[in-house]
Biopython code that builds the backbone (N, CA, C, O; Angstrom):
import numpy as np
from Bio.PDB.StructureBuilder import StructureBuilder

atoms = [
    (1, "MET", "N", (0.823, -1.186, 0.000)),
    (1, "MET", "CA", (0.000, 0.000, 0.000)),
    (1, "MET", "C", (0.869, 1.253, 0.000)),
    (1, "MET", "O", (0.538, 2.249, -0.643)),
    (2, "ALA", "N", (1.974, 1.194, 0.720)),
    (2, "ALA", "CA", (2.844, 2.368, 0.797)),
    (2, "ALA", "C", (3.395, 2.720, -0.590)),
    (2, "ALA", "O", (3.528, 3.895, -0.932)),
    (3, "ILE", "N", (3.708, 1.703, -1.372)),
    (3, "ILE", "CA", (4.211, 1.955, -2.728)),
    (3, "ILE", "C", (3.134, 2.653, -3.554)),
    (3, "ILE", "O", (3.444, 3.539, -4.351)),
    (4, "GLY", "N", (1.888, 2.267, -3.373)),
    (4, "GLY", "CA", (0.776, 2.933, -4.044)),
    (4, "GLY", "C", (0.643, 4.380, -3.619)),
    (4, "GLY", "O", (0.311, 5.246, -4.429)),
    (5, "ILE", "N", (0.903, 4.644, -2.343)),
    (5, "ILE", "CA", (0.862, 6.029, -1.847)),
    (5, "ILE", "C", (1.965, 6.842, -2.508)),
    (5, "ILE", "O", (1.754, 8.000, -2.870)),
    (6, "TYR", "N", (3.134, 6.245, -2.665)),
    (6, "TYR", "CA", (4.226, 6.932, -3.360)),
    (6, "TYR", "C", (3.805, 7.298, -4.784)),
    (6, "TYR", "O", (4.044, 8.418, -5.237)),
    (7, "GLU", "N", (3.185, 6.363, -5.479)),
    (7, "GLU", "CA", (2.748, 6.619, -6.856)),
    (7, "GLU", "C", (1.696, 7.722, -6.909)),
    (7, "GLU", "O", (1.767, 8.614, -7.754)),
    (8, "ALA", "N", (0.714, 7.658, -5.996)),
    (8, "ALA", "CA", (-0.341, 8.678, -5.968)),
    (8, "ALA", "C", (0.242, 10.044, -5.613)),
    (8, "ALA", "O", (-0.142, 11.057, -6.196)),
    (9, "ALA", "N", (1.167, 10.069, -4.658)),
    (9, "ALA", "CA", (1.796, 11.331, -4.269)),
    (9, "ALA", "C", (2.533, 11.952, -5.457)),
    (9, "ALA", "O", (2.474, 13.163, -5.670)),
    (10, "LYS", "N", (3.213, 11.129, -6.208)),
    (10, "LYS", "CA", (3.929, 11.625, -7.389)),
    (10, "LYS", "C", (2.944, 12.197, -8.410)),
    (10, "LYS", "O", (3.169, 13.277, -8.957)),
    (11, "ASP", "N", (1.855, 11.474, -8.663)),
    (11, "ASP", "CA", (0.834, 11.934, -9.619)),
    (11, "ASP", "C", (0.197, 13.252, -9.173)),
    (11, "ASP", "O", (-0.120, 14.101, -10.006)),
    (12, "LEU", "N", (0.011, 13.422, -7.861)),
    (12, "LEU", "CA", (-0.649, 14.605, -7.323)),
    (12, "LEU", "C", (0.329, 15.718, -6.949)),
    (12, "LEU", "O", (-0.059, 16.751, -6.403)),
    (13, "LYS", "N", (1.601, 15.483, -7.256)),
    (13, "LYS", "CA", (2.654, 16.481, -7.007)),
    (13, "LYS", "C", (2.898, 16.735, -5.520)),
    (13, "LYS", "O", (3.307, 17.831, -5.135)),
    (14, "PHE", "N", (2.648, 15.724, -4.685)),
    (14, "PHE", "CA", (3.010, 15.803, -3.278)),
    (14, "PHE", "C", (4.440, 15.315, -3.123)),
    (14, "PHE", "O", (4.859, 14.374, -3.796)),
    (15, "ARG", "N", (5.181, 15.952, -2.241)),
    (15, "ARG", "CA", (6.559, 15.539, -1.982)),
    (15, "ARG", "C", (6.615, 14.775, -0.658)),
    (15, "ARG", "O", (6.041, 15.193, 0.348)),
    (16, "ILE", "N", (7.312, 13.660, -0.688)),
    (16, "ILE", "CA", (7.519, 12.847, 0.509)),
    (16, "ILE", "C", (8.942, 13.121, 0.969)),
    (16, "ILE", "O", (9.857, 12.942, 0.165)),
    (17, "PRO", "N", (9.188, 13.531, 2.168)),
    (17, "PRO", "CA", (8.311, 13.713, 3.313)),
    (17, "PRO", "C", (7.884, 15.160, 3.537)),
    (17, "PRO", "O", (7.225, 15.456, 4.534)),
    (18, "GLU", "N", (8.242, 16.057, 2.639)),
    (18, "GLU", "CA", (7.951, 17.479, 2.877)),
    (18, "GLU", "C", (6.453, 17.757, 3.018)),
    (18, "GLU", "O", (6.041, 18.496, 3.912)),
    (19, "ASP", "N", (5.637, 17.167, 2.137)),
    (19, "ASP", "CA", (4.182, 17.386, 2.166)),
    (19, "ASP", "C", (3.421, 16.237, 2.827)),
    (19, "ASP", "O", (2.330, 16.430, 3.365)),
    (20, "LEU", "N", (3.994, 15.071, 2.782)),
    (20, "LEU", "CA", (3.285, 13.860, 3.204)),
    (20, "LEU", "C", (4.287, 12.878, 3.794)),
    (20, "LEU", "O", (5.240, 12.485, 3.121)),
    (21, "SER", "N", (4.082, 12.477, 5.050)),
    (21, "SER", "CA", (4.912, 11.444, 5.663)),
    (21, "SER", "C", (4.257, 10.093, 5.438)),
    (21, "SER", "O", (3.034, 9.969, 5.507)),
    (22, "VAL", "N", (5.073, 9.079, 5.167)),
    (22, "VAL", "CA", (4.552, 7.740, 4.885)),
    (22, "VAL", "C", (5.329, 6.717, 5.707)),
    (22, "VAL", "O", (6.559, 6.745, 5.748)),
    (23, "ILE", "N", (4.598, 5.811, 6.364)),
    (23, "ILE", "CA", (5.201, 4.706, 7.102)),
    (23, "ILE", "C", (4.573, 3.415, 6.587)),
    (23, "ILE", "O", (3.353, 3.313, 6.459)),
    (24, "GLY", "N", (5.407, 2.450, 6.297)),
    (24, "GLY", "CA", (4.932, 1.157, 5.822)),
    (24, "GLY", "C", (4.937, 0.125, 6.938)),
    (24, "GLY", "O", (5.261, 0.420, 8.088)),
    (25, "TYR", "N", (4.569, -1.090, 6.562)),
    (25, "TYR", "CA", (4.503, -2.188, 7.516)),
    (25, "TYR", "C", (5.012, -3.443, 6.827)),
    (25, "TYR", "O", (4.571, -3.745, 5.718)),
    (26, "ASP", "N", (5.891, -4.157, 7.421)),
    (26, "ASP", "CA", (6.466, -5.431, 6.971)),
    (26, "ASP", "C", (7.910, -5.325, 6.535)),
    (26, "ASP", "O", (8.599, -6.345, 6.510)),
    (27, "ASP", "N", (8.406, -4.155, 6.191)),
    (27, "ASP", "CA", (9.812, -3.975, 5.831)),
    (27, "ASP", "C", (10.230, -4.888, 4.685)),
    (27, "ASP", "O", (11.265, -5.550, 4.759)),
    (28, "ILE", "N", (9.422, -4.922, 3.621)),
    (28, "ILE", "CA", (9.836, -5.704, 2.460)),
    (28, "ILE", "C", (11.066, -5.045, 1.838)),
    (28, "ILE", "O", (11.226, -3.828, 1.917)),
    (29, "ILE", "N", (11.920, -5.836, 1.229)),
    (29, "ILE", "CA", (13.227, -5.373, 0.774)),
    (29, "ILE", "C", (13.137, -4.179, -0.177)),
    (29, "ILE", "O", (13.988, -3.291, -0.118)),
    (30, "SER", "N", (12.158, -4.136, -1.029)),
    (30, "SER", "CA", (12.080, -3.064, -2.028)),
    (30, "SER", "C", (11.845, -1.687, -1.422)),
    (30, "SER", "O", (12.145, -0.677, -2.059)),
    (31, "THR", "N", (11.312, -1.628, -0.201)),
    (31, "THR", "CA", (10.997, -0.324, 0.387)),
    (31, "THR", "C", (12.244, 0.490, 0.707)),
    (31, "THR", "O", (12.174, 1.716, 0.790)),
    (32, "SER", "N", (13.369, -0.164, 0.887)),
    (32, "SER", "CA", (14.601, 0.584, 1.154)),
    (32, "SER", "C", (15.142, 1.231, -0.121)),
    (32, "SER", "O", (16.018, 2.094, -0.055)),
    (33, "TYR", "N", (14.624, 0.817, -1.284)),
    (33, "TYR", "CA", (15.070, 1.362, -2.566)),
    (33, "TYR", "C", (14.152, 2.447, -3.117)),
    (33, "TYR", "O", (14.446, 3.042, -4.154)),
    (34, "LEU", "N", (13.040, 2.708, -2.430)),
    (34, "LEU", "CA", (12.158, 3.792, -2.858)),
    (34, "LEU", "C", (12.877, 5.120, -2.679)),
    (34, "LEU", "O", (13.876, 5.205, -1.964)),
    (35, "SER", "N", (12.371, 6.140, -3.323)),
    (35, "SER", "CA", (12.964, 7.463, -3.170)),
    (35, "SER", "C", (11.904, 8.422, -2.643)),
    (35, "SER", "O", (10.985, 8.772, -3.383)),
    (36, "PRO", "N", (12.001, 8.854, -1.401)),
    (36, "PRO", "CA", (12.989, 8.509, -0.394)),
    (36, "PRO", "C", (12.712, 7.119, 0.193)),
    (36, "PRO", "O", (11.584, 6.631, 0.124)),
    (37, "PRO", "N", (13.749, 6.475, 0.774)),
    (37, "PRO", "CA", (13.534, 5.163, 1.385)),
    (37, "PRO", "C", (12.427, 5.223, 2.441)),
    (37, "PRO", "O", (12.325, 6.190, 3.197)),
    (38, "LEU", "N", (11.609, 4.185, 2.479)),
    (38, "LEU", "CA", (10.412, 4.148, 3.313)),
    (38, "LEU", "C", (10.710, 3.755, 4.761)),
    (38, "LEU", "O", (11.339, 2.728, 5.020)),
    (39, "THR", "N", (10.254, 4.580, 5.692)),
    (39, "THR", "CA", (10.250, 4.207, 7.108)),
    (39, "THR", "C", (9.200, 3.116, 7.266)),
    (39, "THR", "O", (8.112, 3.217, 6.699)),
    (40, "THR", "N", (9.516, 2.076, 8.031)),
    (40, "THR", "CA", (8.617, 0.935, 8.091)),
    (40, "THR", "C", (8.713, 0.197, 9.419)),
    (40, "THR", "O", (9.679, 0.361, 10.164)),
    (41, "MET", "N", (7.719, -0.603, 9.701)),
    (41, "MET", "CA", (7.755, -1.483, 10.860)),
    (41, "MET", "C", (8.252, -2.847, 10.398)),
    (41, "MET", "O", (7.640, -3.479, 9.536)),
    (42, "HIS", "N", (9.352, -3.293, 10.970)),
    (42, "HIS", "CA", (9.922, -4.599, 10.627)),
    (42, "HIS", "C", (9.240, -5.671, 11.458)),
    (42, "HIS", "O", (9.131, -5.552, 12.678)),
    (43, "GLN", "N", (8.787, -6.708, 10.793)),
    (43, "GLN", "CA", (8.186, -7.855, 11.459)),
    (43, "GLN", "C", (9.159, -9.027, 11.371)),
    (43, "GLN", "O", (9.704, -9.287, 10.298)),
    (44, "PRO", "N", (9.389, -9.740, 12.470)),
    (44, "PRO", "CA", (10.321, -10.867, 12.437)),
    (44, "PRO", "C", (9.693, -12.076, 11.737)),
    (44, "PRO", "O", (9.254, -13.024, 12.387)),
    (45, "LYS", "N", (9.657, -12.026, 10.404)),
    (45, "LYS", "CA", (8.950, -13.050, 9.623)),
    (45, "LYS", "C", (9.540, -14.447, 9.790)),
    (45, "LYS", "O", (8.798, -15.422, 9.910)),
    (46, "ILE", "N", (10.851, -14.551, 9.800)),
    (46, "ILE", "CA", (11.474, -15.877, 9.932)),
    (46, "ILE", "C", (11.168, -16.465, 11.304)),
    (46, "ILE", "O", (10.797, -17.634, 11.411)),
    (47, "ARG", "N", (11.321, -15.661, 12.350)),
    (47, "ARG", "CA", (11.002, -16.160, 13.694)),
    (47, "ARG", "C", (9.536, -16.530, 13.809)),
    (47, "ARG", "O", (9.198, -17.515, 14.465)),
    (48, "THR", "N", (8.659, -15.755, 13.182)),
    (48, "THR", "CA", (7.230, -16.071, 13.190)),
    (48, "THR", "C", (7.002, -17.441, 12.558)),
    (48, "THR", "O", (6.258, -18.264, 13.091)),
    (49, "GLY", "N", (7.642, -17.676, 11.428)),
    (49, "GLY", "CA", (7.507, -18.968, 10.743)),
    (49, "GLY", "C", (8.041, -20.118, 11.571)),
    (49, "GLY", "O", (7.409, -21.172, 11.649)),
    (50, "VAL", "N", (9.203, -19.931, 12.194)),
    (50, "VAL", "CA", (9.801, -20.987, 13.015)),
    (50, "VAL", "C", (8.895, -21.320, 14.196)),
    (50, "VAL", "O", (8.640, -22.493, 14.469)),
    (51, "TYR", "N", (8.407, -20.297, 14.897)),
    (51, "TYR", "CA", (7.497, -20.545, 16.011)),
    (51, "TYR", "C", (6.233, -21.265, 15.531)),
    (51, "TYR", "O", (5.764, -22.198, 16.182)),
    (52, "SER", "N", (5.692, -20.837, 14.406)),
    (52, "SER", "CA", (4.463, -21.445, 13.883)),
    (52, "SER", "C", (4.661, -22.917, 13.556)),
    (52, "SER", "O", (3.825, -23.756, 13.891)),
    (53, "ILE", "N", (5.777, -23.222, 12.899)),
    (53, "ILE", "CA", (6.058, -24.620, 12.539)),
    (53, "ILE", "C", (6.236, -25.460, 13.793)),
    (53, "ILE", "O", (5.699, -26.564, 13.879)),
    (54, "ASN", "N", (6.985, -24.950, 14.767)),
    (54, "ASN", "CA", (7.198, -25.712, 16.004)),
    (54, "ASN", "C", (5.898, -25.969, 16.754)),
    (54, "ASN", "O", (5.682, -27.067, 17.268)),
    (55, "ILE", "N", (5.040, -24.972, 16.819)),
    (55, "ILE", "CA", (3.745, -25.154, 17.491)),
    (55, "ILE", "C", (2.906, -26.177, 16.743)),
    (55, "ILE", "O", (2.282, -27.039, 17.363)),
    (56, "LEU", "N", (2.883, -26.093, 15.421)),
    (56, "LEU", "CA", (2.111, -27.042, 14.615)),
    (56, "LEU", "C", (2.628, -28.467, 14.793)),
    (56, "LEU", "O", (1.843, -29.394, 14.988)),
    (57, "LEU", "N", (3.947, -28.641, 14.727)),
    (57, "LEU", "CA", (4.524, -29.982, 14.904)),
    (57, "LEU", "C", (4.235, -30.535, 16.295)),
    (57, "LEU", "O", (3.939, -31.721, 16.443)),
    (58, "GLU", "N", (4.319, -29.688, 17.305)),
    (58, "GLU", "CA", (4.010, -30.116, 18.664)),
    (58, "GLU", "C", (2.559, -30.569, 18.775)),
    (58, "GLU", "O", (2.262, -31.569, 19.429)),
    (59, "LYS", "N", (1.662, -29.831, 18.138)),
    (59, "LYS", "CA", (0.242, -30.205, 18.176)),
    (59, "LYS", "C", (0.004, -31.535, 17.452)),
    (59, "LYS", "O", (-0.795, -32.355, 17.904)),
    (60, "ILE", "N", (0.692, -31.744, 16.338)),
    (60, "ILE", "CA", (0.532, -32.987, 15.580)),
    (60, "ILE", "C", (1.095, -34.171, 16.379)),
    (60, "ILE", "O", (0.446, -35.210, 16.503)),
    (61, "GLU", "N", (2.308, -34.001, 16.919)),
    (61, "GLU", "CA", (2.977, -35.102, 17.617)),
    (61, "GLU", "C", (2.319, -35.437, 18.945)),
    (61, "GLU", "O", (2.201, -36.611, 19.297)),
    (62, "ASN", "N", (1.895, -34.440, 19.673)),
    (62, "ASN", "CA", (1.354, -34.658, 21.019)),
    (62, "ASN", "C", (-0.157, -34.502, 21.087)),
    (62, "ASN", "O", (-0.755, -34.645, 22.154)),
    (63, "LYS", "N", (-0.769, -34.210, 19.954)),
    (63, "LYS", "CA", (-2.206, -33.960, 19.901)),
    (63, "LYS", "C", (-2.605, -32.922, 20.957)),
    (63, "LYS", "O", (-3.664, -33.014, 21.579)),
    (64, "SER", "N", (-1.742, -31.956, 21.134)),
    (64, "SER", "CA", (-1.939, -30.919, 22.137)),
    (64, "SER", "C", (-3.062, -29.975, 21.730)),
    (64, "SER", "O", (-3.191, -29.598, 20.566)),
    (65, "LYS", "N", (-3.863, -29.608, 22.707)),
    (65, "LYS", "CA", (-4.912, -28.616, 22.476)),
    (65, "LYS", "C", (-4.607, -27.336, 23.243)),
    (65, "LYS", "O", (-5.442, -26.437, 23.347)),
    (66, "GLU", "N", (-3.395, -27.277, 23.774)),
    (66, "GLU", "CA", (-2.970, -26.122, 24.547)),
    (66, "GLU", "C", (-2.861, -24.898, 23.637)),
    (66, "GLU", "O", (-2.383, -24.975, 22.505)),
    (67, "PHE", "N", (-3.316, -23.783, 24.165)),
    (67, "PHE", "CA", (-3.212, -22.514, 23.440)),
    (67, "PHE", "C", (-1.930, -21.829, 23.854)),
    (67, "PHE", "O", (-1.662, -21.685, 25.047)),
    (68, "LYS", "N", (-1.129, -21.402, 22.883)),
    (68, "LYS", "CA", (0.105, -20.689, 23.188)),
    (68, "LYS", "C", (0.012, -19.280, 22.627)),
    (68, "LYS", "O", (-0.454, -19.060, 21.509)),
    (69, "LYS", "N", (0.462, -18.346, 23.426)),
    (69, "LYS", "CA", (0.509, -16.958, 22.997)),
    (69, "LYS", "C", (1.976, -16.531, 22.987)),
    (69, "LYS", "O", (2.648, -16.540, 24.018)),
    (70, "ILE", "N", (2.451, -16.163, 21.816)),
    (70, "ILE", "CA", (3.837, -15.735, 21.665)),
    (70, "ILE", "C", (3.820, -14.329, 21.092)),
    (70, "ILE", "O", (3.193, -14.072, 20.065)),
    (71, "LEU", "N", (4.508, -13.432, 21.759)),
    (71, "LEU", "CA", (4.576, -12.053, 21.294)),
    (71, "LEU", "C", (5.952, -11.785, 20.702)),
    (71, "LEU", "O", (6.968, -11.964, 21.373)),
    (72, "LEU", "N", (5.982, -11.363, 19.469)),
    (72, "LEU", "CA", (7.219, -10.975, 18.805)),
    (72, "LEU", "C", (7.136, -9.481, 18.545)),
    (72, "LEU", "O", (6.239, -9.009, 17.847)),
    (73, "GLU", "N", (8.060, -8.759, 19.100)),
    (73, "GLU", "CA", (7.988, -7.310, 19.002)),
    (73, "GLU", "C", (8.463, -6.802, 17.654)),
    (73, "GLU", "O", (9.529, -7.194, 17.180)),
    (74, "PRO", "N", (7.677, -5.930, 17.035)),
    (74, "PRO", "CA", (8.122, -5.289, 15.797)),
    (74, "PRO", "C", (9.190, -4.246, 16.119)),
    (74, "PRO", "O", (9.369, -3.861, 17.274)),
    (75, "ARG", "N", (9.886, -3.804, 15.096)),
    (75, "ARG", "CA", (10.942, -2.807, 15.283)),
    (75, "ARG", "C", (10.768, -1.728, 14.218)),
    (75, "ARG", "O", (10.618, -2.027, 13.033)),
    (76, "LEU", "N", (10.790, -0.485, 14.649)),
    (76, "LEU", "CA", (10.672, 0.635, 13.717)),
    (76, "LEU", "C", (11.998, 0.820, 12.984)),
    (76, "LEU", "O", (13.047, 0.978, 13.608)),
    (77, "VAL", "N", (11.938, 0.798, 11.658)),
    (77, "VAL", "CA", (13.114, 1.043, 10.825)),
    (77, "VAL", "C", (12.962, 2.456, 10.275)),
    (77, "VAL", "O", (12.169, 2.701, 9.366)),
    (78, "VAL", "N", (13.730, 3.378, 10.838)),
    (78, "VAL", "CA", (13.614, 4.785, 10.458)),
    (78, "VAL", "C", (14.439, 5.018, 9.194)),
    (78, "VAL", "O", (15.644, 4.768, 9.156)),
    (79, "ARG", "N", (13.750, 5.505, 8.166)),
    (79, "ARG", "CA", (14.427, 5.873, 6.937)),
    (79, "ARG", "C", (14.081, 7.330, 6.651)),
    (79, "ARG", "O", (14.100, 8.146, 7.573)),
    (80, "GLU", "N", (13.769, 7.680, 5.426)),
    (80, "GLU", "CA", (13.631, 9.099, 5.095)),
    (80, "GLU", "C", (12.235, 9.537, 4.663)),
    (80, "GLU", "O", (12.082, 10.652, 4.166)),
    (81, "SER", "N", (11.221, 8.708, 4.834)),
    (81, "SER", "CA", (9.893, 9.052, 4.337)),
    (81, "SER", "C", (9.013, 9.790, 5.351)),
    (81, "SER", "O", (7.846, 10.069, 5.078)),
    (82, "VAL", "N", (9.573, 10.099, 6.510)),
    (82, "VAL", "CA", (8.812, 10.797, 7.548)),
    (82, "VAL", "C", (9.542, 12.084, 7.912)),
    (82, "VAL", "O", (10.741, 12.090, 8.192)),
    (83, "ARG", "N", (8.786, 13.162, 7.898)),
    (83, "ARG", "CA", (9.368, 14.463, 8.274)),
    (83, "ARG", "C", (9.347, 14.585, 9.783)),
    (83, "ARG", "O", (8.350, 14.269, 10.432)),
    (84, "LEU", "N", (10.454, 15.045, 10.333)),
    (84, "LEU", "CA", (10.522, 15.265, 11.772)),
    (84, "LEU", "C", (9.750, 16.517, 12.138)),
    (84, "LEU", "O", (9.845, 17.539, 11.458)),
    (85, "LEU", "N", (8.992, 16.435, 13.207)),
    (85, "LEU", "CA", (8.241, 17.566, 13.736)),
    (85, "LEU", "C", (8.893, 17.984, 15.045)),
    (85, "LEU", "O", (9.595, 17.188, 15.669)),
    (86, "ASN", "N", (8.670, 19.213, 15.463)),
    (86, "ASN", "CA", (9.197, 19.716, 16.734)),
    (86, "ASN", "C", (10.718, 19.711, 16.792)),
    (86, "ASN", "O", (11.303, 19.485, 17.851)),
    (87, "VAL", "N", (11.350, 19.960, 15.663)),
    (87, "VAL", "CA", (12.823, 20.001, 15.666)),
    (87, "VAL", "C", (13.280, 21.394, 15.316)),
    (87, "VAL", "O", (14.482, 21.654, 15.260)),
]
sb = StructureBuilder()
sb.init_structure("model")
sb.init_model(0)
sb.init_chain("A")
sb.init_seg("    ")
for serial, (resi, resn, name, xyz) in enumerate(atoms, 1):
    if name == "N":
        sb.init_residue(resn, " ", resi, " ")
    sb.init_atom(name, np.array(xyz, "f"), 0.0, 1.0, " ", f" {name:<3s}", serial, name[0])
structure = sb.get_structure()
């Protein structure tokens, strides 16, 4: 969606970050190559997958019905698509 916002901003003559700040979510590799590079929330996708597989295998092997709650903290990756305020 953030890439679409970049395209719309360009069409409407908005400048990022001077006129419009944009923050993405997921930190896909291409966002660091946008102009300006996109500030984004990084999600630990590999760790999410590893935890998911382990929980699934445990449920299959042990027929477990236990509910597990695992919190993986996202991390803000600050790049250049957000204008600083109060500076």
